[in-house]
A tleap script that builds the chain and sets N, CA, C and O, in Angstrom:
source leaprc.protein.ff14SB
mol = sequence {
  NMET SER ILE THR LYS GLN ALA ARG GLN PHE
  ARG LEU ARG ALA CYS THR ARG CYS SER GLY
  ASP ALA TYR VAL ASP PHE SER ASP TYR GLU
  PRO GLU TRP ARG CYS LEU GLN CYS GLY ARG
  THR VAL GLN PRO GLU ALA PRO VAL SER LEU
  SER SER ARG ASP GLU GLY ARG LEU ALA CALA
}
set mol.1.N position { 94.280 -138.203 173.551 }
set mol.1.CA position { 95.357 -139.219 173.790 }
set mol.1.C position { 95.971 -139.843 172.645 }
set mol.1.O position { 95.334 -140.449 171.784 }
set mol.2.N position { 97.432 -139.656 172.653 }
set mol.2.CA position { 98.020 -140.204 171.684 }
set mol.2.C position { 98.541 -141.568 171.818 }
set mol.2.O position { 99.261 -141.617 172.815 }
set mol.3.N position { 98.465 -142.690 171.214 }
set mol.3.CA position { 98.969 -143.870 171.311 }
set mol.3.C position { 99.723 -144.202 170.477 }
set mol.3.O position { 99.300 -144.155 169.322 }
set mol.4.N position { 101.113 -144.663 170.707 }
set mol.4.CA position { 102.146 -144.901 169.902 }
set mol.4.C position { 102.221 -146.387 169.830 }
set mol.4.O position { 101.983 -147.090 170.812 }
set mol.5.N position { 102.584 -146.907 168.553 }
set mol.5.CA position { 102.621 -148.651 168.477 }
set mol.5.C position { 104.146 -148.878 168.357 }
set mol.5.O position { 104.849 -148.410 167.461 }
set mol.6.N position { 104.610 -149.750 169.500 }
set mol.6.CA position { 106.141 -150.252 169.436 }
set mol.6.C position { 106.123 -151.576 168.695 }
set mol.6.O position { 105.265 -152.458 168.698 }
set mol.7.N position { 107.262 -151.495 168.071 }
set mol.7.CA position { 107.600 -152.943 167.563 }
set mol.7.C position { 107.944 -153.869 168.423 }
set mol.7.O position { 108.830 -153.530 169.207 }
set mol.8.N position { 107.522 -154.940 168.528 }
set mol.8.CA position { 107.891 -156.221 169.203 }
set mol.8.C position { 109.200 -156.447 168.820 }
set mol.8.O position { 109.506 -156.312 167.636 }
set mol.9.N position { 110.315 -156.890 169.951 }
set mol.9.CA position { 111.364 -157.135 169.545 }
set mol.9.C position { 111.633 -158.512 170.733 }
set mol.9.O position { 111.386 -158.554 171.938 }
set mol.10.N position { 112.226 -159.540 169.822 }
set mol.10.CA position { 112.787 -160.513 170.693 }
set mol.10.C position { 113.979 -160.994 170.500 }
set mol.10.O position { 114.396 -161.003 169.342 }
set mol.11.N position { 114.745 -161.463 171.477 }
set mol.11.CA position { 116.102 -162.133 171.385 }
set mol.11.C position { 115.864 -163.492 171.920 }
set mol.11.O position { 115.278 -163.593 172.998 }
set mol.12.N position { 116.318 -164.713 171.185 }
set mol.12.CA position { 116.082 -165.952 171.460 }
set mol.12.C position { 117.230 -166.416 172.433 }
set mol.12.O position { 118.409 -166.131 172.227 }
set mol.13.N position { 116.846 -167.063 173.379 }
set mol.13.CA position { 117.998 -167.777 174.309 }
set mol.13.C position { 119.032 -166.508 174.532 }
set mol.13.O position { 120.131 -166.514 173.977 }
set mol.14.N position { 118.601 -165.405 175.394 }
set mol.14.CA position { 119.162 -164.353 175.758 }
set mol.14.C position { 119.143 -164.412 177.167 }
set mol.14.O position { 120.086 -163.821 177.694 }
set mol.15.N position { 118.293 -164.987 177.970 }
set mol.15.CA position { 118.812 -164.909 179.466 }
set mol.15.C position { 119.742 -165.951 179.762 }
set mol.15.O position { 119.731 -167.108 179.342 }
set mol.16.N position { 120.772 -165.247 180.751 }
set mol.16.CA position { 121.958 -166.082 181.338 }
set mol.16.C position { 121.625 -166.897 182.438 }
set mol.16.O position { 122.425 -167.771 182.773 }
set mol.17.N position { 120.376 -166.718 183.162 }
set mol.17.CA position { 119.927 -167.730 184.137 }
set mol.17.C position { 119.252 -168.844 183.560 }
set mol.17.O position { 119.654 -169.964 183.872 }
set mol.18.N position { 118.198 -168.718 182.691 }
set mol.18.CA position { 117.619 -169.908 182.311 }
set mol.18.C position { 117.311 -170.312 180.918 }
set mol.18.O position { 116.478 -171.132 180.530 }
set mol.19.N position { 118.352 -169.397 180.064 }
set mol.19.CA position { 118.341 -169.747 178.751 }
set mol.19.C position { 117.193 -169.564 177.895 }
set mol.19.O position { 117.056 -170.161 176.828 }
set mol.20.N position { 116.097 -168.461 178.525 }
set mol.20.CA position { 114.924 -168.133 178.064 }
set mol.20.C position { 115.015 -167.170 176.912 }
set mol.20.O position { 116.109 -166.711 176.585 }
set mol.21.N position { 113.919 -166.851 176.294 }
set mol.21.CA position { 113.954 -165.708 175.209 }
set mol.21.C position { 113.523 -164.564 175.852 }
set mol.21.O position { 112.813 -164.605 176.857 }
set mol.22.N position { 114.021 -163.253 175.180 }
set mol.22.CA position { 113.836 -161.983 176.098 }
set mol.22.C position { 113.119 -161.172 175.256 }
set mol.22.O position { 113.435 -161.296 174.073 }
set mol.23.N position { 112.268 -160.395 175.493 }
set mol.23.CA position { 111.498 -159.210 174.875 }
set mol.23.C position { 111.766 -157.847 175.486 }
set mol.23.O position { 112.263 -157.659 176.597 }
set mol.24.N position { 111.387 -156.945 174.647 }
set mol.24.CA position { 111.515 -155.415 175.304 }
set mol.24.C position { 110.372 -155.117 176.026 }
set mol.24.O position { 109.268 -155.217 175.491 }
set mol.25.N position { 110.513 -154.735 177.269 }
set mol.25.CA position { 109.280 -154.380 178.016 }
set mol.25.C position { 109.217 -152.919 178.133 }
set mol.25.O position { 110.050 -152.344 178.834 }
set mol.26.N position { 108.231 -152.215 177.460 }
set mol.26.CA position { 107.906 -150.724 177.433 }
set mol.26.C position { 107.044 -150.102 178.703 }
set mol.26.O position { 106.518 -148.989 178.711 }
set mol.27.N position { 107.023 -150.920 179.606 }
set mol.27.CA position { 106.041 -150.511 180.600 }
set mol.27.C position { 106.440 -149.861 181.428 }
set mol.27.O position { 105.629 -149.380 182.220 }
set mol.28.N position { 107.738 -149.611 181.563 }
set mol.28.CA position { 108.064 -148.630 182.867 }
set mol.28.C position { 108.739 -147.290 182.152 }
set mol.28.O position { 108.288 -146.846 181.097 }
set mol.29.N position { 109.693 -146.789 182.736 }
set mol.29.CA position { 109.946 -145.171 182.105 }
set mol.29.C position { 110.841 -145.522 180.999 }
set mol.29.O position { 110.611 -144.904 179.960 }
set mol.30.N position { 111.725 -146.293 180.972 }
set mol.30.CA position { 112.470 -146.665 179.531 }
set mol.30.C position { 112.475 -148.182 179.487 }
set mol.30.O position { 112.365 -148.953 180.440 }
set mol.31.N position { 112.649 -148.508 177.987 }
set mol.31.CA position { 112.590 -149.817 177.709 }
set mol.31.C position { 113.747 -150.667 178.143 }
set mol.31.O position { 114.933 -150.343 178.194 }
set mol.32.N position { 113.112 -151.966 178.487 }
set mol.32.CA position { 114.285 -152.613 179.044 }
set mol.32.C position { 113.958 -154.237 178.618 }
set mol.32.O position { 112.828 -154.585 178.275 }
set mol.33.N position { 114.939 -155.035 178.680 }
set mol.33.CA position { 114.709 -156.409 178.050 }
set mol.33.C position { 114.256 -157.452 179.362 }
set mol.33.O position { 114.850 -157.441 180.440 }
set mol.34.N position { 113.421 -158.095 179.135 }
set mol.34.CA position { 112.998 -158.961 180.271 }
set mol.34.C position { 112.918 -160.379 179.874 }
set mol.34.O position { 112.541 -160.517 178.710 }
set mol.35.N position { 113.151 -161.409 180.476 }
set mol.35.CA position { 112.988 -162.846 179.994 }
set mol.35.C position { 111.623 -163.364 180.120 }
set mol.35.O position { 111.009 -163.177 181.171 }
set mol.36.N position { 111.144 -163.940 179.232 }
set mol.36.CA position { 109.846 -164.446 179.329 }
set mol.36.C position { 109.334 -165.784 180.125 }
set mol.36.O position { 108.169 -166.020 180.445 }
set mol.37.N position { 110.474 -166.597 180.364 }
set mol.37.CA position { 110.459 -167.430 180.958 }
set mol.37.C position { 110.524 -167.084 182.789 }
set mol.37.O position { 109.763 -167.490 183.667 }
set mol.38.N position { 111.494 -166.370 182.874 }
set mol.38.CA position { 111.473 -166.345 184.667 }
set mol.38.C position { 111.261 -164.889 184.778 }
set mol.38.O position { 110.828 -164.567 185.885 }
set mol.39.N position { 111.461 -163.809 183.859 }
set mol.39.CA position { 111.181 -162.496 184.579 }
set mol.39.C position { 112.087 -161.658 184.681 }
set mol.39.O position { 111.800 -160.468 184.812 }
set mol.40.N position { 113.385 -162.091 184.646 }
set mol.40.CA position { 114.788 -161.364 185.008 }
set mol.40.C position { 114.980 -160.234 183.803 }
set mol.40.O position { 114.527 -160.400 182.670 }
set mol.41.N position { 115.632 -159.201 184.174 }
set mol.41.CA position { 116.255 -158.246 183.257 }
set mol.41.C position { 117.356 -158.673 183.050 }
set mol.41.O position { 118.250 -159.043 183.812 }
set mol.42.N position { 117.242 -158.593 181.570 }
set mol.42.CA position { 118.034 -159.153 180.806 }
set mol.42.C position { 119.075 -158.111 179.689 }
set mol.42.O position { 118.527 -157.400 178.847 }
set mol.43.N position { 120.572 -158.154 179.832 }
set mol.43.CA position { 121.288 -157.187 179.085 }
set mol.43.C position { 121.540 -158.093 177.647 }
set mol.43.O position { 122.496 -158.869 177.650 }
set mol.44.N position { 120.971 -158.027 176.833 }
set mol.44.CA position { 121.193 -158.908 175.648 }
set mol.44.C position { 122.559 -158.529 175.075 }
set mol.44.O position { 122.904 -157.381 175.356 }
set mol.45.N position { 123.588 -159.387 174.180 }
set mol.45.CA position { 124.696 -158.965 173.692 }
set mol.45.C position { 124.419 -157.989 172.448 }
set mol.45.O position { 123.315 -158.100 171.915 }
set mol.46.N position { 125.264 -157.102 171.969 }
set mol.46.CA position { 125.089 -156.407 170.746 }
set mol.46.C position { 124.877 -157.146 169.488 }
set mol.46.O position { 125.442 -158.238 169.418 }
set mol.47.N position { 124.259 -156.809 168.608 }
set mol.47.CA position { 124.238 -157.569 167.409 }
set mol.47.C position { 125.642 -157.782 166.590 }
set mol.47.O position { 126.486 -156.886 166.612 }
set mol.48.N position { 125.869 -159.029 165.850 }
set mol.48.CA position { 126.695 -159.223 165.496 }
set mol.48.C position { 127.054 -158.764 163.995 }
set mol.48.O position { 126.405 -159.339 163.122 }
set mol.49.N position { 127.760 -158.049 163.680 }
set mol.49.CA position { 128.104 -157.689 162.218 }
set mol.49.C position { 129.030 -158.652 161.542 }
set mol.49.O position { 130.127 -159.032 161.951 }
set mol.50.N position { 128.291 -159.046 160.234 }
set mol.50.CA position { 129.563 -159.958 159.439 }
set mol.50.C position { 130.120 -158.965 158.516 }
set mol.50.O position { 129.542 -157.996 158.025 }
set mol.51.N position { 131.612 -159.441 158.318 }
set mol.51.CA position { 132.090 -158.706 157.493 }
set mol.51.C position { 131.829 -159.265 156.079 }
set mol.51.O position { 131.372 -160.394 155.905 }
set mol.52.N position { 132.165 -158.362 155.013 }
set mol.52.CA position { 131.809 -158.923 153.581 }
set mol.52.C position { 132.493 -160.523 153.357 }
set mol.52.O position { 131.881 -161.455 152.836 }
set mol.53.N position { 133.726 -160.578 153.815 }
set mol.53.CA position { 134.215 -162.100 153.470 }
set mol.53.C position { 133.470 -163.099 154.253 }
set mol.53.O position { 133.296 -164.228 153.795 }
set mol.54.N position { 132.902 -162.658 155.713 }
set mol.54.CA position { 132.300 -163.727 156.279 }
set mol.54.C position { 130.853 -164.071 155.712 }
set mol.54.O position { 130.345 -165.191 155.744 }
set mol.55.N position { 130.306 -162.984 155.216 }
set mol.55.CA position { 128.806 -162.926 154.486 }
set mol.55.C position { 129.104 -163.998 153.035 }
set mol.55.O position { 128.311 -164.879 152.701 }
set mol.56.N position { 130.209 -163.739 152.412 }
set mol.56.CA position { 130.493 -164.610 151.129 }
set mol.56.C position { 130.520 -166.334 151.552 }
set mol.56.O position { 130.191 -167.255 150.805 }
set mol.57.N position { 130.904 -166.417 152.660 }
set mol.57.CA position { 131.352 -167.700 153.218 }
set mol.57.C position { 130.124 -168.370 153.562 }
set mol.57.O position { 129.975 -169.580 153.392 }
set mol.58.N position { 129.119 -167.505 154.111 }
set mol.58.CA position { 127.986 -168.143 154.755 }
set mol.58.C position { 126.963 -168.073 153.690 }
set mol.58.O position { 125.876 -168.539 154.034 }
set mol.59.N position { 127.032 -167.592 152.437 }
set mol.59.CA position { 126.038 -167.601 151.045 }
set mol.59.C position { 126.545 -168.862 150.450 }
set mol.59.O position { 125.705 -169.430 149.750 }
set mol.60.N position { 127.649 -169.425 150.540 }
set mol.60.CA position { 128.031 -170.627 149.818 }
set mol.60.C position { 127.467 -171.883 149.963 }
set mol.60.O position { 127.881 -172.827 149.291 }
savepdb mol mol.pdb
quit
């Protein structure tokens, strides 16, 4: 029996219903994001990439 270890992933305030935190649920056939508070399936936004100009402004 092969056991694979999955990395735990969370998104804070990702739920559009209750503003709860979401986690990746690997129990079904394909991974999906679920809210910790209300259990709703969540489609989190794509991570925002910062341009080099924005990174310099945030570092100051």
